[in-house]
TORFIKOL-819087 format. One record per residue (C-alpha): residue in three letters; x, z, y. Coordinates in steps of 0.02 Angstrom, whole numbers, plus 50000, padded with zeros to 5 digits. Example, Ala and Ser with C-alpha at 12.3 -4.5 7.8 and 13.67 -1.06 7.14 Angstrom:
// TORFIKOL-819087
ALA506155039049775/SER506845035749947/
//
This chain:
// TORFIKOL-819087
UNK515884993549501/UNK514614987249621/UNK514794988649810/UNK513384987349924/UNK514164980050090/UNK513354975850261/UNK513854958750310/UNK513824955250493/UNK513134939950585/UNK514594927250597/UNK515544933650448/UNK515764923850284/UNK515564933750119/UNK517404930950086/UNK517894938450257/UNK516854953550224/UNK517684956550062/UNK519444955050142/UNK518854967850278/UNK518314979350147/UNK519884978450044/UNK520924980350195/UNK519954996950234/UNK520075002750045/UNK521924998649995/UNK521595006449831/UNK520554990249792/UNK522024978349834/UNK522434973549665/UNK520634973349599/UNK519744956849560/UNK518164956149675/UNK516834942949704/UNK515144943449796/UNK513634943249686/UNK512574931549795/UNK512964922249960/UNK512324924450135/UNK512424910450265/UNK513744912950407/UNK512204917250530/UNK511364928750409/UNK511714947450406/UNK511294961850285/UNK511534966450103/UNK512994958350016/UNK513274964249841/UNK515084963749783/UNK515704966749609/UNK517444972249561/UNK518354973449389/UNK517144969949249/UNK515764967049361/UNK516514950249414/UNK516184943249238/UNK514924927949238/UNK513644936649147/UNK513634951649274/UNK513624938849413/UNK512104929349335/UNK511194945549317/UNK511414949849497/UNK511024932249558/UNK509324933449478/UNK508744948749572/UNK507204948349694/UNK507644950149878/UNK506864955050045/UNK507204947950218/UNK506794949550396/UNK506924933950496/UNK506564924850657/UNK506144906650681/UNK505984894750835/UNK504534882350831/UNK504634865650913/UNK506364860950846/UNK506944854150681/UNK508784853350628/UNK509834846250490/UNK510284862850425/UNK508614871750451/UNK509404884650564/UNK510194884950731/UNK511934880650663/UNK511364863250638/UNK510984847050742/UNK509314845850812/UNK508504830250737/UNK506714832050803/UNK505864840150960/UNK504074844050988/UNK503494850751149/UNK502324864951123/UNK501144869951267/UNK500354883851161/UNK500474891950986/UNK499184903550914/UNK499654918950822/UNK498164915750705/UNK498874898450660/UNK500604906150619/UNK499804919650514/UNK498884906950411/UNK500424897450383/UNK501334912950319/UNK499884916050195/UNK499964898750135/UNK501804900950089/UNK501394914949963/UNK501484911349784/UNK502404900349664/UNK503104884049729/UNK504494871149709/UNK505794872549858/UNK507024858949907/UNK508744863849926/UNK509334863050114/UNK510414847950146/UNK511854859350196/UNK511904871950058/UNK513194875949911/UNK512034867249789/UNK511914850949893/UNK513674850349935/UNK514144851149750/UNK512864837649717/UNK513634825349842/UNK515404828449779/UNK514774824349599/UNK513944808049659/UNK515564802649753/UNK516514804949590/UNK515434792849496/UNK515674774349501/UNK514424762349580/UNK513364775949653/UNK512894779949838/UNK512514796549922/UNK510824790549943/UNK510574786549766/UNK510194803649709/UNK508604814149733/UNK508664831349820/UNK508604844049689/UNK507204857449694/UNK506984874349613/UNK505374884649573/UNK505274899649675/UNK504064913249709/UNK503564920849876/UNK502824937249823/UNK502474943050000/UNK502604935050173/UNK502094943850331/UNK502004938650506/UNK502394951950635/UNK502534945650806/UNK502504929650922/UNK503684929751069/UNK503994917451209/UNK505664914251289/UNK506154902351426/UNK507604889651403/UNK508984899751483/UNK508434915451382/UNK508514905251218/UNK510184897351256/UNK510904914351296/UNK510454920251123/UNK511084903851042/UNK512724905751128/UNK512914923151080/UNK512534920650900/UNK513424904550861/UNK514994910250953/UNK515154923850824/UNK515454910550673/UNK517224906750632/UNK517824892450527/UNK517304873550514/UNK515464874650547/UNK515324862050692/UNK514944876450802/UNK515674868950967/UNK514864852150948/UNK513124860750897/UNK513224872151049/UNK513494857551170/UNK512014848251089/UNK510854863251103/UNK511404865851285/UNK510974847451331/UNK509314849351244/UNK508744865651299/UNK509324866251479/UNK508694849851515/UNK506934857551535/UNK507334875051613/UNK505444879751638/UNK504924876051453/UNK504094890251348/UNK504864892251182/UNK503954900751047/UNK504884913150925/UNK503994921550779/UNK504634936550673/UNK504204938250488/UNK504714947750334/UNK504694941050152/UNK504814947849978/UNK505554932849873/UNK506254927549705/UNK508034923849674/UNK508614907249737/UNK507404906649888/UNK508094899350042/UNK507304906850191/UNK507914892150297/UNK506864880850184/UNK505304891550203/UNK505464890950399/UNK505664872050385/UNK504124871050267/UNK503084881250400/UNK503604870150541/UNK503104854850434/UNK501384862150392/UNK501054866750587/UNK501594849250626/UNK502824855650766/UNK504404858950665/UNK505334875550651/UNK507114880350622/UNK507864898450589/UNK508624907850721/UNK509174924450621/UNK508984930950449/UNK509284949350389/UNK509334953050206/UNK508664969950177/UNK508574972549997/UNK509294965049834/UNK508564972749679/UNK508754991749694/UNK509994989349827/UNK509334992750009/UNK510064990050178/UNK510125007450233/UNK511375012450096/UNK512524997350142/UNK514285000650184/UNK514654994850367/
//
């Protein structure tokens, strides 16, 4: 059976399944697995299979479904994870950012493209472990793998401006929701040092929606947009609103 669950921001997919089983004791002895990951800071549609729907063939079938997302990015900052749960590796002070420039970048993203996996992703972690297990190889001796994806639709909705205190309040609220070993305490300290050092700085946020093929990392699309604009960008929030025919309004909360 397939369950369309709503994963909250801060939860891991495993935590969402455990909560769902606790609320439905009749599923206690059922084998269950999620059919596609969501990052800890992402929320929205999480498909979970039970029984026969946990087979490898069924998992691959659901992994291959197209998806839709709503997301917000912050311009002027680049992090090692491409989202706010990462260390800031580059800062660009922006005096202004034009909506028309952001809209053009969103249009450039549309179509078929090669996308690099984020450095902190399940694929890259697996890759590094594989390299470590091989003799006479170093972690910098392999190329970052890429995957061919398609962005069917990318729409820019709105540009917002926050001051440093407002942004840090948002970061504190979101990052504090994440449990587990994700460097969150270290990351919050670093963000605080960087952002509150310039309390009057204007920080630009942009809201988008995207319809993409399976395997697309929204974090990577945001990073690509920042590189294209030349100012850097990192992901503030992601909401998955659809997986195949499964939509967010039908998700079990």
